PDB file of N, CA, C and O in Angstrom:
ATOM      1  N   MET A   1      82.788 110.669  47.416  1.00  0.00           N
ATOM      2  CA  MET A   1      81.939 111.833  47.624  1.00  0.00           C
ATOM      3  C   MET A   1      80.717 111.728  46.717  1.00  0.00           C
ATOM      4  O   MET A   1      80.807 111.284  45.572  1.00  0.00           O
ATOM      5  N   LYS A   2      79.592 112.141  47.247  1.00  0.00           N
ATOM      6  CA  LYS A   2      78.338 112.090  46.501  1.00  0.00           C
ATOM      7  C   LYS A   2      77.937 113.492  46.040  1.00  0.00           C
ATOM      8  O   LYS A   2      78.273 114.493  46.674  1.00  0.00           O
ATOM      9  N   HIS A   3      77.225 113.537  44.943  1.00  0.00           N
ATOM     10  CA  HIS A   3      76.784 114.798  44.362  1.00  0.00           C
ATOM     11  C   HIS A   3      75.410 115.172  44.912  1.00  0.00           C
ATOM     12  O   HIS A   3      74.492 114.351  44.906  1.00  0.00           O
ATOM     13  N   TYR A   4      75.270 116.408  45.386  1.00  0.00           N
ATOM     14  CA  TYR A   4      74.007 116.961  45.877  1.00  0.00           C
ATOM     15  C   TYR A   4      73.778 118.307  45.201  1.00  0.00           C
ATOM     16  O   TYR A   4      74.711 118.951  44.721  1.00  0.00           O
ATOM     17  N   ILE A   5      72.522 118.710  45.178  1.00  0.00           N
ATOM     18  CA  ILE A   5      72.167 120.031  44.662  1.00  0.00           C
ATOM     19  C   ILE A   5      71.402 120.780  45.747  1.00  0.00           C
ATOM     20  O   ILE A   5      70.454 120.256  46.331  1.00  0.00           O
ATOM     21  N   VAL A   6      71.826 122.010  46.005  1.00  0.00           N
ATOM     22  CA  VAL A   6      71.127 122.881  46.952  1.00  0.00           C
ATOM     23  C   VAL A   6      70.350 123.900  46.132  1.00  0.00           C
ATOM     24  O   VAL A   6      70.929 124.673  45.369  1.00  0.00           O
ATOM     25  N   TYR A   7      69.033 123.892  46.298  1.00  0.00           N
ATOM     26  CA  TYR A   7      68.172 124.867  45.635  1.00  0.00           C
ATOM     27  C   TYR A   7      67.864 125.972  46.629  1.00  0.00           C
ATOM     28  O   TYR A   7      67.326 125.712  47.705  1.00  0.00           O
ATOM     29  N   ILE A   8      68.200 127.196  46.276  1.00  0.00           N
ATOM     30  CA  ILE A   8      67.900 128.367  47.090  1.00  0.00           C
ATOM     31  C   ILE A   8      66.529 128.872  46.646  1.00  0.00           C
ATOM     32  O   ILE A   8      66.315 129.145  45.465  1.00  0.00           O
ATOM     33  N   LEU A   9      65.607 128.995  47.594  1.00  0.00           N
ATOM     34  CA  LEU A   9      64.232 129.374  47.276  1.00  0.00           C
ATOM     35  C   LEU A   9      63.980 130.846  47.584  1.00  0.00           C
ATOM     36  O   LEU A   9      64.501 131.386  48.560  1.00  0.00           O
ATOM     37  N   ASP A  10      63.175 131.487  46.739  1.00  0.00           N
ATOM     38  CA  ASP A  10      62.795 132.870  47.020  1.00  0.00           C
ATOM     39  C   ASP A  10      61.634 132.878  48.011  1.00  0.00           C
ATOM     40  O   ASP A  10      61.211 131.820  48.477  1.00  0.00           O
ATOM     41  N   ARG A  11      61.125 134.041  48.329  1.00  0.00           N
ATOM     42  CA  ARG A  11      60.045 134.163  49.326  1.00  0.00           C
ATOM     43  C   ARG A  11      58.748 133.467  48.920  1.00  0.00           C
ATOM     44  O   ARG A  11      57.914 133.149  49.767  1.00  0.00           O
ATOM     45  N   ASP A  12      58.585 133.233  47.605  1.00  0.00           N
ATOM     46  CA  ASP A  12      57.395 132.538  47.113  1.00  0.00           C
ATOM     47  C   ASP A  12      57.614 131.038  46.971  1.00  0.00           C
ATOM     48  O   ASP A  12      56.731 130.326  46.492  1.00  0.00           O
ATOM     49  N   GLY A  13      58.786 130.548  47.384  1.00  0.00           N
ATOM     50  CA  GLY A  13      59.081 129.126  47.315  1.00  0.00           C
ATOM     51  C   GLY A  13      59.575 128.652  45.958  1.00  0.00           C
ATOM     52  O   GLY A  13      59.652 127.449  45.709  1.00  0.00           O
ATOM     53  N   ARG A  14      59.909 129.585  45.083  1.00  0.00           N
ATOM     54  CA  ARG A  14      60.443 129.225  43.759  1.00  0.00           C
ATOM     55  C   ARG A  14      61.963 129.211  43.801  1.00  0.00           C
ATOM     56  O   ARG A  14      62.580 129.952  44.567  1.00  0.00           O
ATOM     57  N   VAL A  15      62.558 128.367  42.978  1.00  0.00           N
ATOM     58  CA  VAL A  15      64.010 128.262  42.913  1.00  0.00           C
ATOM     59  C   VAL A  15      64.595 129.540  42.323  1.00  0.00           C
ATOM     60  O   VAL A  15      64.210 129.970  41.236  1.00  0.00           O
ATOM     61  N   SER A  16      65.528 130.139  43.055  1.00  0.00           N
ATOM     62  CA  SER A  16      66.168 131.352  42.555  1.00  0.00           C
ATOM     63  C   SER A  16      67.648 131.118  42.220  1.00  0.00           C
ATOM     64  O   SER A  16      68.188 131.774  41.329  1.00  0.00           O
ATOM     65  N   LEU A  17      68.298 130.201  42.917  1.00  0.00           N
ATOM     66  CA  LEU A  17      69.697 129.852  42.653  1.00  0.00           C
ATOM     67  C   LEU A  17      69.898 128.364  42.873  1.00  0.00           C
ATOM     68  O   LEU A  17      69.137 127.720  43.596  1.00  0.00           O
ATOM     69  N   VAL A  18      70.928 127.829  42.242  1.00  0.00           N
ATOM     70  CA  VAL A  18      71.256 126.405  42.373  1.00  0.00           C
ATOM     71  C   VAL A  18      72.745 126.279  42.653  1.00  0.00           C
ATOM     72  O   VAL A  18      73.567 126.916  41.994  1.00  0.00           O
ATOM     73  N   HIS A  19      73.089 125.443  43.646  1.00  0.00           N
ATOM     74  CA  HIS A  19      74.494 125.181  43.963  1.00  0.00           C
ATOM     75  C   HIS A  19      74.736 123.677  43.943  1.00  0.00           C
ATOM     76  O   HIS A  19      73.988 122.918  44.561  1.00  0.00           O
ATOM     77  N   ASP A  20      75.766 123.247  43.243  1.00  0.00           N
ATOM     78  CA  ASP A  20      76.210 121.855  43.279  1.00  0.00           C
ATOM     79  C   ASP A  20      77.212 121.716  44.414  1.00  0.00           C
ATOM     80  O   ASP A  20      78.123 122.533  44.556  1.00  0.00           O
ATOM     81  N   ILE A  21      77.036 120.670  45.224  1.00  0.00           N
ATOM     82  CA  ILE A  21      77.994 120.407  46.291  1.00  0.00           C
ATOM     83  C   ILE A  21      78.343 118.924  46.290  1.00  0.00           C
ATOM     84  O   ILE A  21      77.566 118.093  45.819  1.00  0.00           O
ATOM     85  N   ARG A  22      79.496 118.609  46.810  1.00  0.00           N
ATOM     86  CA  ARG A  22      79.937 117.213  46.962  1.00  0.00           C
ATOM     87  C   ARG A  22      80.130 116.970  48.450  1.00  0.00           C
ATOM     88  O   ARG A  22      80.841 117.710  49.130  1.00  0.00           O
ATOM     89  N   CYS A  23      79.480 115.912  48.946  1.00  0.00           N
ATOM     90  CA  CYS A  23      79.523 115.602  50.371  1.00  0.00           C
ATOM     91  C   CYS A  23      79.629 114.097  50.561  1.00  0.00           C
ATOM     92  O   CYS A  23      79.322 113.322  49.656  1.00  0.00           O
ATOM     93  N   LYS A  24      80.069 113.690  51.755  1.00  0.00           N
ATOM     94  CA  LYS A  24      80.241 112.261  52.003  1.00  0.00           C
ATOM     95  C   LYS A  24      78.920 111.539  52.244  1.00  0.00           C
ATOM     96  O   LYS A  24      78.803 110.352  51.939  1.00  0.00           O
ATOM     97  N   ASP A  25      77.906 112.249  52.796  1.00  0.00           N
ATOM     98  CA  ASP A  25      76.609 111.619  53.056  1.00  0.00           C
ATOM     99  C   ASP A  25      75.540 112.707  53.243  1.00  0.00           C
ATOM    100  O   ASP A  25      75.823 113.900  53.130  1.00  0.00           O
ATOM    101  N   ASP A  26      74.316 112.271  53.529  1.00  0.00           N
ATOM    102  CA  ASP A  26      73.199 113.208  53.679  1.00  0.00           C
ATOM    103  C   ASP A  26      73.417 114.211  54.804  1.00  0.00           C
ATOM    104  O   ASP A  26      73.106 115.392  54.647  1.00  0.00           O
ATOM    105  N   LEU A  27      73.948 113.754  55.942  1.00  0.00           N
ATOM    106  CA  LEU A  27      74.166 114.666  57.063  1.00  0.00           C
ATOM    107  C   LEU A  27      75.210 115.722  56.728  1.00  0.00           C
ATOM    108  O   LEU A  27      75.076 116.883  57.117  1.00  0.00           O
ATOM    109  N   ASP A  28      76.238 115.321  56.014  1.00  0.00           N
ATOM    110  CA  ASP A  28      77.252 116.275  55.575  1.00  0.00           C
ATOM    111  C   ASP A  28      76.635 117.297  54.612  1.00  0.00           C
ATOM    112  O   ASP A  28      76.949 118.485  54.676  1.00  0.00           O
ATOM    113  N   ALA A  29      75.758 116.826  53.723  1.00  0.00           N
ATOM    114  CA  ALA A  29      75.077 117.730  52.784  1.00  0.00           C
ATOM    115  C   ALA A  29      74.154 118.688  53.529  1.00  0.00           C
ATOM    116  O   ALA A  29      74.083 119.869  53.190  1.00  0.00           O
ATOM    117  N   LEU A  30      73.451 118.190  54.536  1.00  0.00           N
ATOM    118  CA  LEU A  30      72.581 119.055  55.333  1.00  0.00           C
ATOM    119  C   LEU A  30      73.404 120.111  56.053  1.00  0.00           C
ATOM    120  O   LEU A  30      73.027 121.283  56.076  1.00  0.00           O
ATOM    121  N   HIS A  31      74.507 119.714  56.630  1.00  0.00           N
ATOM    122  CA  HIS A  31      75.378 120.672  57.317  1.00  0.00           C
ATOM    123  C   HIS A  31      75.903 121.732  56.340  1.00  0.00           C
ATOM    124  O   HIS A  31      75.922 122.921  56.661  1.00  0.00           O
ATOM    125  N   ALA A  32      76.324 121.301  55.161  1.00  0.00           N
ATOM    126  CA  ALA A  32      76.825 122.242  54.154  1.00  0.00           C
ATOM    127  C   ALA A  32      75.710 123.169  53.675  1.00  0.00           C
ATOM    128  O   ALA A  32      75.947 124.355  53.446  1.00  0.00           O
ATOM    129  N   GLY A  33      74.515 122.643  53.523  1.00  0.00           N
ATOM    130  CA  GLY A  33      73.397 123.432  53.027  1.00  0.00           C
ATOM    131  C   GLY A  33      72.839 124.428  54.024  1.00  0.00           C
ATOM    132  O   GLY A  33      72.258 125.441  53.634  1.00  0.00           O
ATOM    133  N   GLU A  34      73.013 124.150  55.314  1.00  0.00           N
ATOM    134  CA  GLU A  34      72.461 125.040  56.343  1.00  0.00           C
ATOM    135  C   GLU A  34      72.983 126.467  56.230  1.00  0.00           C
ATOM    136  O   GLU A  34      72.264 127.412  56.555  1.00  0.00           O
ATOM    137  N   SER A  35      74.200 126.638  55.782  1.00  0.00           N
ATOM    138  CA  SER A  35      74.747 127.993  55.666  1.00  0.00           C
ATOM    139  C   SER A  35      73.968 128.820  54.646  1.00  0.00           C
ATOM    140  O   SER A  35      73.924 130.046  54.747  1.00  0.00           O
ATOM    141  N   PHE A  36      73.354 128.157  53.663  1.00  0.00           N
ATOM    142  CA  PHE A  36      72.530 128.871  52.680  1.00  0.00           C
ATOM    143  C   PHE A  36      71.186 129.305  53.264  1.00  0.00           C
ATOM    144  O   PHE A  36      70.534 130.195  52.717  1.00  0.00           O
ATOM    145  N   SER A  37      70.763 128.683  54.375  1.00  0.00           N
ATOM    146  CA  SER A  37      69.442 128.979  54.942  1.00  0.00           C
ATOM    147  C   SER A  37      69.436 130.236  55.797  1.00  0.00           C
ATOM    148  O   SER A  37      68.393 130.614  56.330  1.00  0.00           O
ATOM    149  N   LEU A  38      70.577 130.886  55.935  1.00  0.00           N
ATOM    150  CA  LEU A  38      70.622 132.113  56.730  1.00  0.00           C
ATOM    151  C   LEU A  38      69.823 133.233  56.081  1.00  0.00           C
ATOM    152  O   LEU A  38      69.318 134.121  56.767  1.00  0.00           O
ATOM    153  N   ARG A  39      69.710 133.192  54.748  1.00  0.00           N
ATOM    154  CA  ARG A  39      68.990 134.247  54.019  1.00  0.00           C
ATOM    155  C   ARG A  39      67.785 133.733  53.249  1.00  0.00           C
ATOM    156  O   ARG A  39      66.931 134.524  52.849  1.00  0.00           O
ATOM    157  N   ASN A  40      67.695 132.419  53.032  1.00  0.00           N
ATOM    158  CA  ASN A  40      66.614 131.846  52.229  1.00  0.00           C
ATOM    159  C   ASN A  40      66.289 130.441  52.718  1.00  0.00           C
ATOM    160  O   ASN A  40      67.118 129.783  53.346  1.00  0.00           O
ATOM    161  N   ALA A  41      65.082 129.994  52.425  1.00  0.00           N
ATOM    162  CA  ALA A  41      64.754 128.584  52.609  1.00  0.00           C
ATOM    163  C   ALA A  41      65.472 127.808  51.508  1.00  0.00           C
ATOM    164  O   ALA A  41      65.722 128.343  50.429  1.00  0.00           O
ATOM    165  N   ILE A  42      65.802 126.541  51.785  1.00  0.00           N
ATOM    166  CA  ILE A  42      66.520 125.743  50.794  1.00  0.00           C
ATOM    167  C   ILE A  42      65.934 124.344  50.696  1.00  0.00           C
ATOM    168  O   ILE A  42      65.225 123.889  51.594  1.00  0.00           O
ATOM    169  N   GLU A  43      66.235 123.673  49.603  1.00  0.00           N
ATOM    170  CA  GLU A  43      65.989 122.244  49.451  1.00  0.00           C
ATOM    171  C   GLU A  43      67.300 121.611  49.024  1.00  0.00           C
ATOM    172  O   GLU A  43      68.042 122.171  48.217  1.00  0.00           O
ATOM    173  N   ILE A  44      67.578 120.432  49.578  1.00  0.00           N
ATOM    174  CA  ILE A  44      68.772 119.682  49.202  1.00  0.00           C
ATOM    175  C   ILE A  44      68.304 118.390  48.536  1.00  0.00           C
ATOM    176  O   ILE A  44      67.498 117.644  49.091  1.00  0.00           O
ATOM    177  N   TRP A  45      68.825 118.144  47.339  1.00  0.00           N
ATOM    178  CA  TRP A  45      68.440 116.970  46.558  1.00  0.00           C
ATOM    179  C   TRP A  45      69.669 116.161  46.191  1.00  0.00           C
ATOM    180  O   TRP A  45      70.753 116.708  45.987  1.00  0.00           O
ATOM    181  N   GLN A  46      69.485 114.859  46.110  1.00  0.00           N
ATOM    182  CA  GLN A  46      70.479 113.962  45.521  1.00  0.00           C
ATOM    183  C   GLN A  46      69.755 113.233  44.402  1.00  0.00           C
ATOM    184  O   GLN A  46      68.916 112.365  44.641  1.00  0.00           O
ATOM    185  N   GLU A  47      70.095 113.603  43.183  1.00  0.00           N
ATOM    186  CA  GLU A  47      69.398 113.136  41.986  1.00  0.00           C
ATOM    187  C   GLU A  47      67.903 113.446  42.133  1.00  0.00           C
ATOM    188  O   GLU A  47      67.542 114.615  42.268  1.00  0.00           O
ATOM    189  N   ARG A  48      67.033 112.447  42.111  1.00  0.00           N
ATOM    190  CA  ARG A  48      65.580 112.694  42.217  1.00  0.00           C
ATOM    191  C   ARG A  48      65.054 112.578  43.645  1.00  0.00           C
ATOM    192  O   ARG A  48      63.846 112.636  43.871  1.00  0.00           O
ATOM    193  N   ARG A  49      65.951 112.415  44.597  1.00  0.00           N
ATOM    194  CA  ARG A  49      65.559 112.200  45.993  1.00  0.00           C
ATOM    195  C   ARG A  49      65.722 113.482  46.804  1.00  0.00           C
ATOM    196  O   ARG A  49      66.810 114.053  46.882  1.00  0.00           O
ATOM    197  N   LEU A  50      64.617 113.921  47.405  1.00  0.00           N
ATOM    198  CA  LEU A  50      64.673 115.067  48.308  1.00  0.00           C
ATOM    199  C   LEU A  50      65.327 114.613  49.606  1.00  0.00           C
ATOM    200  O   LEU A  50      64.839 113.700  50.270  1.00  0.00           O
ATOM    201  N   VAL A  51      66.418 115.247  49.956  1.00  0.00           N
ATOM    202  CA  VAL A  51      67.132 114.914  51.180  1.00  0.00           C
ATOM    203  C   VAL A  51      66.561 115.713  52.344  1.00  0.00           C
ATOM    204  O   VAL A  51      66.289 115.158  53.409  1.00  0.00           O
ATOM    205  N   ALA A  52      66.378 117.027  52.139  1.00  0.00           N
ATOM    206  CA  ALA A  52      65.891 117.881  53.229  1.00  0.00           C
ATOM    207  C   ALA A  52      65.373 119.198  52.697  1.00  0.00           C
ATOM    208  O   ALA A  52      65.780 119.675  51.638  1.00  0.00           O
ATOM    209  N   ARG A  53      64.463 119.769  53.464  1.00  0.00           N
ATOM    210  CA  ARG A  53      64.043 121.161  53.289  1.00  0.00           C
ATOM    211  C   ARG A  53      64.416 121.876  54.569  1.00  0.00           C
ATOM    212  O   ARG A  53      64.182 121.372  55.667  1.00  0.00           O
ATOM    213  N   VAL A  54      64.996 123.052  54.421  1.00  0.00           N
ATOM    214  CA  VAL A  54      65.397 123.840  55.585  1.00  0.00           C
ATOM    215  C   VAL A  54      64.738 125.209  55.450  1.00  0.00           C
ATOM    216  O   VAL A  54      64.871 125.885  54.430  1.00  0.00           O
ATOM    217  N   LYS A  55      64.026 125.600  56.506  1.00  0.00           N
ATOM    218  CA  LYS A  55      63.348 126.890  56.497  1.00  0.00           C
ATOM    219  C   LYS A  55      64.344 128.034  56.633  1.00  0.00           C
ATOM    220  O   LYS A  55      65.473 127.843  57.086  1.00  0.00           O
ATOM    221  N   LEU A  56      63.913 129.210  56.239  1.00  0.00           N
ATOM    222  CA  LEU A  56      64.713 130.428  56.374  1.00  0.00           C
ATOM    223  C   LEU A  56      65.259 130.532  57.790  1.00  0.00           C
ATOM    224  O   LEU A  56      64.508 130.433  58.761  1.00  0.00           O
ATOM    225  N   GLY A  57      66.557 130.732  57.905  1.00  0.00           N
ATOM    226  CA  GLY A  57      67.188 130.864  59.218  1.00  0.00           C
ATOM    227  C   GLY A  57      67.209 129.594  60.023  1.00  0.00           C
ATOM    228  O   GLY A  57      67.453 129.624  61.229  1.00  0.00           O
ATOM    229  N   ASN A  58      66.953 128.460  59.362  1.00  0.00           N
ATOM    230  CA  ASN A  58      66.884 127.160  60.029  1.00  0.00           C
ATOM    231  C   ASN A  58      65.848 127.205  61.156  1.00  0.00           C
ATOM    232  O   ASN A  58      66.053 126.624  62.222  1.00  0.00           O
ATOM    233  N   ALA A  59      64.744 127.895  60.909  1.00  0.00           N
ATOM    234  CA  ALA A  59      63.672 128.059  61.892  1.00  0.00           C
ATOM    235  C   ALA A  59      63.085 126.702  62.274  1.00  0.00           C
ATOM    236  O   ALA A  59      63.145 125.739  61.510  1.00  0.00           O
ATOM    237  N   ALA A  60      62.526 126.658  63.457  1.00  0.00           N
ATOM    238  CA  ALA A  60      61.925 125.419  63.949  1.00  0.00           C
ATOM    239  C   ALA A  60      60.749 124.991  63.090  1.00  0.00           C
ATOM    240  O   ALA A  60      60.011 125.822  62.561  1.00  0.00           O
ATOM    241  N   LEU A  61      60.587 123.685  62.961  1.00  0.00           N
ATOM    242  CA  LEU A  61      59.464 123.144  62.206  1.00  0.00           C
ATOM    243  C   LEU A  61      58.208 123.152  63.061  1.00  0.00           C
ATOM    244  O   LEU A  61      58.277 123.137  64.290  1.00  0.00           O
ATOM    245  N   ASN A  62      57.062 123.175  62.395  1.00  0.00           N
ATOM    246  CA  ASN A  62      55.789 123.057  63.101  1.00  0.00           C
ATOM    247  C   ASN A  62      54.898 122.092  62.302  1.00  0.00           C
ATOM    248  O   ASN A  62      55.332 121.545  61.288  1.00  0.00           O
ATOM    249  N   VAL A  63      53.685 121.888  62.748  1.00  0.00           N
ATOM    250  CA  VAL A  63      52.814 120.883  62.135  1.00  0.00           C
ATOM    251  C   VAL A  63      52.528 121.188  60.660  1.00  0.00           C
ATOM    252  O   VAL A  63      52.296 120.263  59.883  1.00  0.00           O
ATOM    253  N   GLN A  64      52.539 122.442  60.266  1.00  0.00           N
ATOM    254  CA  GLN A  64      52.318 122.805  58.861  1.00  0.00           C
ATOM    255  C   GLN A  64      53.526 122.434  57.990  1.00  0.00           C
ATOM    256  O   GLN A  64      53.433 122.477  56.763  1.00  0.00           O
ATOM    257  N   ASP A  65      54.635 122.078  58.596  1.00  0.00           N
ATOM    258  CA  ASP A  65      55.855 121.765  57.845  1.00  0.00           C
ATOM    259  C   ASP A  65      56.059 120.258  57.672  1.00  0.00           C
ATOM    260  O   ASP A  65      57.192 119.813  57.489  1.00  0.00           O
ATOM    261  N   MET A  66      55.002 119.480  57.727  1.00  0.00           N
ATOM    262  CA  MET A  66      55.146 118.026  57.662  1.00  0.00           C
ATOM    263  C   MET A  66      55.923 117.595  56.422  1.00  0.00           C
ATOM    264  O   MET A  66      56.635 116.592  56.469  1.00  0.00           O
ATOM    265  N   GLN A  67      55.808 118.322  55.324  1.00  0.00           N
ATOM    266  CA  GLN A  67      56.540 117.944  54.117  1.00  0.00           C
ATOM    267  C   GLN A  67      58.042 118.166  54.276  1.00  0.00           C
ATOM    268  O   GLN A  67      58.821 117.685  53.454  1.00  0.00           O
ATOM    269  N   CYS A  68      58.461 118.883  55.315  1.00  0.00           N
ATOM    270  CA  CYS A  68      59.886 119.108  55.556  1.00  0.00           C
ATOM    271  C   CYS A  68      60.537 117.941  56.282  1.00  0.00           C
ATOM    272  O   CYS A  68      61.764 117.836  56.318  1.00  0.00           O
ATOM    273  N   LEU A  69      59.725 117.064  56.858  1.00  0.00           N
ATOM    274  CA  LEU A  69      60.285 115.960  57.639  1.00  0.00           C
ATOM    275  C   LEU A  69      60.692 114.800  56.786  1.00  0.00           C
ATOM    276  O   LEU A  69      61.181 113.795  57.302  1.00  0.00           O
TER     277      LEU A  69
END
């Protein structure tokens, strides 16, 4: 199992909470992190590597969200 960190972001995009999770791979971490996106945008990191950004409510991405890809 690999160690990931889920950062819960406030409405201004600042970190408000941090959760440590253990997952088998990036997709498992994304799936685990999606439940946090129901109320807030999140970022999932593995050490210094950004794995994913998920918008509030797992909303669809648009051209302004290129940094989320």
